[in-house]
C-alpha positions as CSV (number, residue, x, y, z in Angstrom):
1,X,0.3,0.1,0.0
2,X,1.0,3.5,-0.5
3,X,-0.5,5.5,1.7
4,X,2.8,6.5,4.1
5,X,1.5,6.8,8.1
6,X,3.4,10.2,8.0
7,X,1.2,11.7,5.7
8,X,-2.1,10.3,8.4
9,X,0.2,11.6,10.6
10,X,0.0,15.3,9.1
11,X,-3.3,15.3,8.4
12,X,-4.2,14.9,12.4
13,X,-1.9,17.0,13.1
14,X,-3.8,19.7,10.6
15,X,-7.4,18.9,11.2
16,X,-6.9,19.5,15.0
17,X,-3.7,22.6,15.1
18,X,-6.2,24.2,17.7
19,X,-5.8,21.6,19.8
20,X,-1.9,20.8,19.4
21,X,-0.5,24.5,19.4
22,X,-3.2,24.7,23.1
23,X,-0.5,25.7,25.5
24,X,0.1,24.3,29.2
25,X,-3.0,25.6,31.7
26,X,-2.0,26.6,35.1
27,X,-1.5,23.6,37.2
28,X,-1.2,25.1,41.2
29,X,-4.0,26.1,42.8
30,X,-2.9,28.9,45.1
31,X,-6.0,30.7,47.0
32,X,-10.0,31.2,46.2
33,X,-11.5,32.8,48.0
34,X,-15.6,32.6,47.6
35,X,-17.4,35.8,47.2
36,X,-21.6,36.4,48.1
37,X,-23.8,35.1,45.5
38,X,-21.1,32.8,44.4
39,X,-23.4,30.3,42.3
40,X,-23.8,26.8,44.2
41,X,-22.2,23.7,42.8
42,X,-19.5,25.6,41.1
43,X,-17.5,26.6,44.5
44,X,-14.4,23.5,44.2
45,X,-11.5,25.8,43.2
46,X,-9.8,22.8,42.1
47,X,-12.2,22.5,39.1
48,X,-10.0,25.4,37.2
49,X,-6.7,23.3,37.2
50,X,-8.5,20.9,34.2
51,X,-10.5,22.0,31.0
52,X,-13.9,21.1,31.4
53,X,-14.9,22.2,35.3
54,X,-15.8,25.4,36.2
55,X,-15.5,27.8,39.4
56,X,-17.8,30.8,40.3
57,X,-15.9,33.8,41.9
58,X,-19.3,35.4,43.3
59,X,-19.3,38.9,43.3
60,X,-17.0,42.0,44.0
61,X,-15.9,42.4,47.9
62,X,-12.9,43.1,49.6
63,X,-14.2,41.2,53.1
64,X,-13.7,37.8,52.7
65,X,-16.3,35.3,54.4
66,X,-13.4,33.6,56.3
67,X,-11.9,36.5,57.6
68,X,-8.7,35.6,56.3
69,X,-7.9,39.2,54.6
70,X,-7.7,38.0,51.4
71,X,-9.4,39.2,48.5
72,X,-12.3,37.5,47.3
73,X,-11.4,35.9,43.7
74,X,-9.2,33.0,42.3
75,X,-5.3,32.9,41.9
76,X,-4.1,30.2,40.0
77,X,-0.2,29.1,39.0
78,X,2.1,27.7,36.6
79,X,4.9,25.3,37.7
80,X,6.6,26.4,35.1
81,X,6.7,31.1,34.5
82,X,4.6,31.7,31.6
83,X,7.0,34.3,29.1
84,X,6.3,37.8,28.2
85,X,6.4,37.3,24.6
86,X,5.6,39.2,21.8
87,X,1.5,39.1,21.2
88,X,-1.0,37.9,23.5
89,X,0.3,35.3,26.3
90,X,-2.8,34.0,27.6
91,X,-6.0,33.2,27.5
92,X,-8.3,33.1,30.6
93,X,-11.1,30.7,29.8
94,X,-15.0,31.3,31.2
95,X,-18.3,30.3,30.3
96,X,-19.8,33.5,28.2
97,X,-22.0,33.6,24.9
98,X,-23.3,36.1,23.0
99,X,-25.3,38.8,25.2
100,X,-24.1,37.3,28.0
101,X,-21.4,38.1,30.1
102,X,-19.8,38.7,33.5
103,X,-16.6,40.5,33.3
104,X,-14.0,39.8,35.7
105,X,-10.7,42.0,36.0
106,X,-7.0,39.5,35.9
107,X,-3.8,40.5,37.9
108,X,-0.8,39.1,37.5
109,X,2.6,38.5,39.3
110,X,5.8,37.0,38.8
111,X,7.8,34.2,41.3
112,X,10.6,36.4,42.1
113,X,12.6,33.4,43.5
114,X,13.3,32.3,40.3
115,X,11.1,29.1,39.6
116,X,8.0,28.5,39.0
117,X,4.3,29.2,41.2
118,X,4.2,27.3,44.7
119,X,0.7,27.2,46.8
120,X,1.6,29.9,49.0
121,X,4.4,31.7,46.9
122,X,1.9,34.0,45.5
123,X,1.5,35.9,49.1
124,X,4.5,38.3,49.4
125,X,4.4,39.3,45.5
126,X,3.2,42.2,43.8
127,X,0.3,41.7,41.7
128,X,-0.2,44.0,38.7
129,X,-3.7,44.5,36.7
130,X,-4.1,43.7,33.4
131,X,-5.0,47.0,31.9
132,X,-8.9,46.8,30.7
133,X,-9.6,48.5,27.0
134,X,-12.3,50.5,28.5
135,X,-9.9,51.4,32.0
136,X,-9.8,55.2,31.1
137,X,-13.5,55.7,31.2
138,X,-13.8,53.7,34.4
139,X,-15.3,55.9,37.1
140,X,-12.3,53.8,39.6
141,X,-9.9,51.5,39.4
142,X,-11.6,48.1,39.7
143,X,-8.8,46.6,42.6
144,X,-10.8,49.7,44.7
145,X,-14.5,49.4,44.0
146,X,-16.7,47.9,42.7
147,X,-17.9,48.9,39.0
148,X,-21.8,49.1,37.6
149,X,-22.3,46.8,34.6
150,X,-23.0,50.2,32.7
151,X,-19.5,50.3,32.3
152,X,-18.7,47.4,30.6
153,X,-19.9,45.6,26.8
154,X,-19.1,42.7,25.5
155,X,-16.5,44.2,23.3
156,X,-13.8,45.0,25.6
157,X,-10.7,43.3,25.9
158,X,-8.6,42.9,29.3
159,X,-10.9,41.2,31.2
160,X,-12.3,37.3,31.8
161,X,-15.5,35.7,31.1
162,X,-16.1,38.4,28.7
163,X,-15.7,36.6,24.9
164,X,-16.8,33.1,24.0
165,X,-14.1,30.6,23.8
166,X,-12.0,32.6,26.0
167,X,-10.3,36.2,26.9
168,X,-6.8,36.8,25.2
169,X,-4.3,38.7,28.1
170,X,-1.3,40.4,26.8
171,X,1.2,40.9,30.1
172,X,2.6,43.7,28.4
173,X,-1.2,45.5,29.6
174,X,0.4,45.3,33.0
175,X,0.1,48.4,35.4
176,X,0.9,49.0,39.0
177,X,-1.5,50.4,41.7
178,X,-0.5,54.1,40.3
179,X,-2.0,52.9,36.7
180,X,1.8,53.6,35.3
181,X,2.8,50.3,32.6
182,X,5.2,48.0,34.5
183,X,7.2,45.7,32.5
184,X,7.6,42.2,33.1
185,X,9.5,39.5,32.0
186,X,7.3,36.6,33.0
187,X,4.5,36.0,35.0
188,X,3.7,32.9,37.3
189,X,0.8,33.9,39.2
190,X,-3.1,34.9,38.1
191,X,-5.6,36.7,39.8
192,X,-8.9,36.8,38.9
193,X,-12.0,38.8,40.7
194,X,-15.4,39.7,39.4
195,X,-15.7,43.5,38.6
196,X,-19.3,44.4,40.0
197,X,-21.6,43.4,42.7
198,X,-24.5,44.6,40.9
199,X,-28.3,42.4,40.6
200,X,-28.9,40.1,37.4
201,X,-32.4,40.6,38.0
202,X,-33.7,37.3,37.5
203,X,-30.4,35.5,37.1
204,X,-29.2,36.6,40.1
205,X,-25.8,38.5,40.3
206,X,-23.3,39.1,37.7
207,X,-20.2,36.3,39.6
208,X,-17.2,36.2,37.0
209,X,-16.5,32.4,36.1
210,X,-13.3,30.4,35.7
211,X,-12.8,27.2,33.5
212,X,-9.3,27.3,33.1
213,X,-6.2,29.3,32.2
214,X,-3.6,28.5,29.2
215,X,-0.5,29.8,28.0
216,X,-0.5,30.8,24.5
217,X,2.5,29.1,22.9
218,X,5.1,31.2,21.4
219,X,4.9,31.9,18.1
220,X,8.3,30.6,17.1
221,X,7.2,26.9,18.2
222,X,3.6,27.4,16.3
223,X,5.9,27.8,13.2
224,X,8.2,25.0,13.9
225,X,5.4,22.7,14.3
226,X,4.0,24.0,11.2
227,X,6.8,23.4,9.5
228,X,7.9,20.5,10.5
229,X,4.2,19.0,9.8
230,X,4.9,20.3,5.9
231,X,8.3,18.7,6.0
232,X,7.2,15.4,6.9
233,X,4.1,15.7,4.1
234,X,6.7,16.3,1.5
235,X,8.9,13.4,2.6
236,X,6.3,11.0,3.0
237,X,4.8,12.0,-0.5
238,X,8.1,11.8,-1.9
239,X,8.8,8.3,-0.7
240,X,5.1,7.7,-2.1
241,X,6.0,8.6,-5.3
242,X,9.0,6.4,-5.7
243,X,7.5,3.2,-5.1
């Protein structure tokens, strides 16, 4: 039979390109503080460490019910730091759909010890807000107080649980507490918090939900995979023609 198995392999790679090019997902559960009105049945933080789960963050708050002082929201870590490369670096996946979204703001931090994330390593690190596309038009910084949903739209970038399929994030959007840009070579921690405490009427409250957070592979890595696949295809085709 002239059909080479390598041709089949290349075909499979091309068909499942989005899956093959997916980067590693956050694999360290660092902290979860359930906010008010979190959706019942979706408060197991371990669900955010694998594709297919869902964690509800509850509404915006600075006062967690357990009283330990940690802000409401979730902090996920990467055991291998995510480098700041050209273009987008992260994909934060929630469960929005067209016409329904529950925005959460995203903060990132490095692991300054030089390694990847650990369960408690985030506690002595500084988190920086990934500036949303509508940031300059907001009445306040979302880190300081809740913001009404009327200030947001599904076209806004820089928030979680807004775009179906995931929200792309760029580490270069990072700003400090004063709003000044910050240059980060990599990050190990991602924190997500709901931007609002608004009611959603018959649907309850707007509460950001997180499925998982993934690192986006470097463009060079994707290029190598594509070139490798093309080379295999040509080589297999040539061998078939010679038989």
